[in-house]
C-alpha positions in Angstrom: 131.1 -69.0 159.3 127.8 -69.7 157.7 125.1 -71.0 160.3 122.0 -73.5 159.1 122.0 -75.8 156.5 121.3 -75.9 152.7 118.0 -77.4 151.8 118.1 -77.0 147.9 119.0 -75.1 144.8 116.4 -73.1 142.7 117.6 -71.7 139.3 121.1 -72.2 140.3 120.8 -70.4 143.5 121.3 -72.2 146.9 118.6 -72.3 149.4 119.7 -72.1 153.0 117.8 -72.3 156.3 119.4 -70.6 159.5 119.0 -72.2 162.8 116.9 -69.2 163.9 114.4 -70.1 161.3 113.3 -73.0 163.4 112.4 -70.7 166.5 110.2 -68.7 164.3 108.5 -71.5 162.5 107.6 -73.4 165.9 106.5 -69.7 167.1 104.1 -69.1 164.0 102.8 -73.0 163.9 101.9 -72.6 167.7 100.1 -69.4 167.4 98.3 -70.4 164.3 97.3 -73.6 165.9 95.9 -71.7 168.9 94.2 -69.2 166.7 92.5 -71.8 164.4 91.2 -73.7 167.5 89.7 -70.4 168.7 88.3 -69.9 165.3 86.9 -73.4 164.6 86.0 -75.2 167.8 84.9 -78.2 165.9 88.3 -78.8 164.5 90.2 -81.5 165.9 93.8 -80.8 167.3 95.5 -82.5 164.6 93.8 -80.6 162.0 94.7 -77.3 164.0 98.4 -78.1 164.3 98.3 -79.7 160.7 96.8 -76.4 159.2 99.5 -74.7 161.5 102.4 -76.3 160.5 101.2 -76.2 156.7 100.4 -72.4 157.0 103.9 -71.9 158.5 105.6 -73.5 155.6 103.6 -71.8 152.7 104.5 -68.4 154.7 108.1 -69.3 154.2 107.8 -70.4 150.8 106.1 -67.3 150.1 109.3 -65.4 151.5 111.3 -67.6 149.5 109.1 -66.4 146.2 109.8 -62.8 147.4 113.7 -63.3 147.3 113.7 -65.2 144.4 111.9 -62.2 142.5 115.0 -60.1 143.8 117.5 -62.6 142.8 116.1 -63.7 139.4 116.1 -59.8 138.4 119.6 -59.4 139.9 121.0 -62.7 137.6 119.2 -61.6 134.6 120.9 -58.1 134.9 124.4 -60.1 135.4 124.7 -59.7 139.1 125.6 -63.3 140.6 123.3 -64.4 143.7 125.2 -66.9 145.9 122.3 -67.9 148.1 118.9 -67.1 149.6 118.8 -67.9 153.4 115.6 -68.0 155.5 116.0 -66.9 159.0 114.2 -65.5 162.1 112.9 -62.3 160.3 112.2 -63.6 156.9 114.4 -63.9 154.2 117.5 -62.4 152.5 119.2 -62.7 149.1 122.8 -63.0 149.3 123.5 -60.8 146.1 127.3 -60.4 145.6 127.5 -56.5 144.5 125.3 -53.6 144.0 123.4 -52.9 141.2 125.3 -51.3 138.2 122.2 -48.5 137.9 119.6 -46.8 139.7 116.9 -48.5 137.1 118.2 -51.9 138.0 118.0 -51.1 141.9 114.4 -50.0 141.4 113.4 -52.9 139.4 115.1 -55.5 141.5 113.8 -53.7 144.9 110.0 -53.3 143.7 109.5 -56.8 142.3 109.7 -58.3 145.9 106.6 -56.4 147.1 104.8 -57.0 143.8 105.5 -60.8 144.2 103.9 -60.6 147.7 100.9 -58.5 146.7 100.1 -60.8 143.6 100.6 -63.9 145.8 98.3 -62.4 148.6 95.9 -60.9 146.4 95.3 -64.2 144.6 94.9 -66.4 148.0 92.5 -63.7 149.3 90.2 -64.1 146.2 90.5 -67.8 146.5 89.4 -67.5 150.2 86.8 -65.3 149.4 84.9 -67.4 147.1 84.0 -69.3 150.1 82.6 -66.5 152.1 79.0 -65.5 152.1 78.8 -61.8 151.3 75.8 -61.3 153.6 77.4 -63.3 156.6 80.5 -61.3 155.9 78.8 -57.8 156.2 76.6 -59.1 159.1 79.4 -60.8 161.4 83.0 -61.2 159.8 84.0 -63.6 162.5 81.0 -66.0 161.8 81.7 -65.8 158.2 85.6 -66.7 159.0 84.2 -69.6 161.2 82.5 -71.2 158.4 85.4 -71.4 156.2 86.8 -74.8 155.5 90.3 -75.4 156.4 91.7 -75.0 153.0 90.1 -71.4 152.8 91.2 -70.7 156.2 94.8 -71.3 155.2 94.4 -69.3 152.1 92.7 -66.2 154.0 95.6 -66.3 156.5 98.1 -67.0 154.0 96.9 -64.0 151.7 96.5 -61.5 154.6 100.2 -62.2 155.6 101.6 -61.9 152.1 99.9 -58.4 151.6 101.1 -57.4 155.1 104.8 -58.6 153.8 104.3 -56.4 151.0 103.2 -53.3 152.8 105.9 -53.8 155.4 108.7 -54.2 152.8 107.4 -50.9 151.3 108.5 -49.0 154.7 111.2 -46.5 153.1 113.9 -47.8 155.4 117.0 -49.1 154.0 117.8 -52.1 153.5 114.1 -52.7 153.3 112.6 -52.9 149.8 111.1 -49.5 150.4 114.6 -48.3 151.6 116.0 -49.5 148.4 113.3 -47.7 146.0 114.2 -44.5 148.0 117.9 -45.2 147.5 117.4 -45.6 143.6 115.6 -42.5 143.3 118.1 -40.4 145.2 121.1 -42.3 143.4 119.3 -41.2 140.2 119.0 -37.6 141.3 122.4 -37.6 142.9 124.3 -39.9 140.4 126.1 -40.8 143.6 125.4 -44.2 145.1 127.3 -43.7 148.2 125.7 -40.5 149.1 122.2 -41.9 148.3 122.9 -45.1 150.5 124.0 -42.7 153.3 120.8 -40.7 153.2 118.6 -43.9 152.9 120.2 -45.6 155.3 119.7 -42.3 157.9 116.0 -42.7 157.0 116.2 -46.1 157.9 118.0 -45.6 161.3 115.2 -43.1 161.8 112.3 -45.5 161.3 114.3 -48.4 163.2 114.6 -46.2 166.3 110.9 -45.0 166.0 109.8 -48.8 165.9 112.3 -49.4 169.0 110.9 -46.6 171.0 107.1 -47.7 169.9 107.7 -51.1 170.8 108.8 -50.3 174.4 106.2 -48.0 174.8 103.8 -50.8 173.8 105.4 -53.3 176.1 104.8 -50.8 179.2 100.9 -50.7 178.2 100.9 -47.7 175.6 98.4 -48.3 172.7 100.0 -47.1 169.1 97.8 -46.8 166.2 97.6 -49.3 163.9 100.0 -51.3 166.1 98.1 -51.7 169.3 99.6 -52.8 172.7 100.7 -55.8 174.7 104.4 -56.8 176.1 104.7 -59.5 173.3 103.8 -57.2 170.4 105.8 -54.5 171.9 108.9 -56.6 172.3 108.8 -58.0 168.8 108.5 -54.4 167.2 111.5 -53.1 169.2 113.5 -56.2 168.3 112.7 -55.8 164.6 113.6 -52.2 164.8 116.8 -53.1 166.6 117.5 -55.6 163.6 116.6 -53.0 161.1 119.0 -50.5 162.6 121.8 -52.7 162.6 121.4 -53.9 158.9 121.1 -50.2 157.8 124.3 -49.3 159.5 125.9 -52.7 157.9 124.4 -51.9 154.2 126.1 -48.3 154.5 129.3 -49.7 155.5 129.6 -52.2 153.0 128.7 -49.6 150.1 131.7 -47.4 151.9 133.8 -50.5 151.6 133.0 -51.4 147.9 133.6 -47.6 147.0 136.8 -47.5 148.5 138.0 -50.7 146.8 136.4 -50.0 143.4 139.1 -49.8 140.5 142.0 -50.6 142.9 143.9 -53.5 141.5 144.8 -56.3 143.6 148.7 -55.7 143.3 148.4 -52.3 145.0 147.8 -54.4 148.3 148.8 -57.9 147.8 152.1 -59.3 149.7 154.5 -59.9 147.3 157.0 -62.7 147.9 155.1 -64.6 150.5 156.7 -67.3 152.6 156.2 -70.5 150.8 156.9 -73.9 151.2 157.7 -77.4 149.2 154.8 -80.3 149.3 157.2 -83.2 150.2 158.5 -82.0 153.7 157.0 -83.1 156.8 154.2 -81.2 158.9 157.1 -80.9 161.4 159.4 -79.3 159.4 156.9 -76.9 158.2 156.0 -75.8 161.7 159.5 -75.4 162.8 161.1 -73.7 159.5 158.2 -72.0 158.2 155.1 -71.4 160.7 157.2 -70.6 163.5 159.2 -68.1 161.5 156.5 -66.0 160.1 153.2 -64.5 161.3 151.3 -66.0 158.2 148.2 -68.2 158.7 148.6 -69.9 155.2 151.6 -70.8 152.9 151.6 -71.4 149.3 153.0 -74.7 148.3 155.2 -74.7 145.2 156.9 -77.5 143.4 159.3 -76.3 140.6 157.9 -72.8 140.8 154.2 -73.8 140.0 151.7 -73.4 142.7 150.3 -76.9 143.6 148.4 -76.1 146.8 148.1 -74.1 149.8 148.3 -75.2 153.7 147.2 -73.5 156.7 147.3 -73.4 160.4 143.8 -75.2 160.4 145.4 -77.9 158.2 147.9 -78.5 160.6 145.8 -78.5 163.8 143.8 -81.4 161.9 147.1 -83.5 162.2 148.0 -85.3 165.6 151.1 -84.0 167.0 152.4 -87.6 167.1 152.0 -87.6 163.3 153.8 -84.4 162.5 156.9 -86.3 161.5 155.2 -88.9 159.4 152.8 -86.9 157.6 153.7 -84.8 154.6 152.5 -81.3 153.5 151.0 -82.8 150.4 148.6 -85.1 152.5 147.1 -82.1 153.9 147.1 -79.2 151.7 144.2 -77.8 149.7 145.0 -78.7 145.9 145.4 -75.8 143.4 142.7 -77.1 141.5 140.3 -76.4 144.6 141.6 -72.8 145.2 140.2 -69.7 144.0 142.8 -67.4 142.7 143.0 -63.8 141.6 145.1 -61.8 139.3 147.3 -58.6 140.0 145.2 -56.3 137.9 141.7 -57.8 139.3 139.5 -55.4 141.0 140.1 -55.3 144.9 136.5 -55.2 145.4 135.8 -58.5 143.5 138.9 -60.2 145.2 137.1 -59.3 148.7 133.9 -61.1 147.4 135.8 -64.0 146.5 137.4 -64.0 150.1 133.8 -63.8 151.5 132.4 -66.5 149.4 134.8 -69.0 150.2 135.3 -67.7 153.9 138.9 -67.7 153.6 141.8 -65.4 154.9 144.0 -65.4 151.7 143.9 -65.7 148.0 146.9 -66.6 145.8 147.7 -64.1 143.1 148.7 -65.5 140.0 150.2 -64.1 136.7 150.9 -66.2 133.9 150.7 -69.3 135.8 153.1 -68.1 138.3 152.7 -67.1 141.8 153.2 -63.5 142.2 151.8 -62.8 145.7 149.1 -63.4 148.2 146.2 -61.3 149.0 145.3 -61.5 152.8 142.1 -60.1 154.3 144.6 -58.1 156.8 145.8 -56.2 153.8 142.8 -55.3 152.7 141.7 -54.3 156.3 144.8 -52.1 156.5 144.0 -50.5 153.1 140.3 -49.6 154.2 141.8 -48.2 157.7 144.3 -46.0 155.6 141.9 -44.6 153.1 139.0 -44.2 155.6 141.5 -42.1 157.9 142.6 -40.2 154.9 138.8 -39.4 154.2 138.1 -38.3 157.4 141.2 -35.9 157.3 140.3 -34.5 154.1 136.6 -33.9 155.6 138.0 -32.5 158.7 140.3 -30.1 156.8 137.6 -29.0 154.6 135.6 -27.6 157.6 138.6 -25.7 159.2 
């Protein structure tokens, strides 16, 4: 299930906001309002909070621009991008598949930090126009205190964009720097899976360094360039934990794609799946079909033609008292709303479709007729079998 909500669409890409974004938005606003109050004692409270809210909004607009840079390169090179989601740690572009070459990976990865550097440099240049060089050399804090609200906003926003660009260049997969590293390793080895494993390993090492450093900072240690403090340390450790989790997940996704690549759907689909007609009652469906199979969904056929599909969730949406008087046709998802696959379609693409619609199964259609059903569990079984075979081969090679 996808959390959060959709706020719009840019260049054909859905823009979503995760609920965790609300927490970090409030935290940034509150911290900035306090910081602006300390720097500009003459500012009214409404101005402090107003600039804080505006700065937080523009910061996430900058994150969105960063992710759009990745996404537009991906789309230009033929890779679909479903959405961009803003969340607790910034943003993530939901790109449907891996790049088709090391060159595409490099360009796609590096353009994000470049975008952040360009935005940051431009804003810092604008903010610097309002600072006297003599005052800045003598007392930087006094120079900042003399800035107008707009210049103060640009100074902070420019600095945070430069910081964002630098952080994303850390060579820890799946950060942009880690993807740049993977593109180099990929070009050197001509093996995406091996390059991902190595880049993921570097990412996990960096993540654990961040976790250990964060815990040390929380207990009073001072780390060069990072400082000390319980809150800063806890935040660094939390980011490290997230990076480690993402790094492991990123490698697993590549392994899944590698195993499923060039495997046709027909090799793992279920042939002759249990079906039902559209004009029977929900009660008949439950007693004559659902209770006699372990399936969660049933293709609905009329005259041998697929007209829809009904799931257990659809049945649960009908009151028990209405089962006898409600027909399957009334609760099924019509065929025109279904995503289907063909027997010769790549299983990796089919998995992407399952994820895209967040469904458990896809009808398999050939020449307009239903020939099978591909379920998530079928793909999972295939992955488990072939993962075990690969482990067995690897183990046998070391004996």
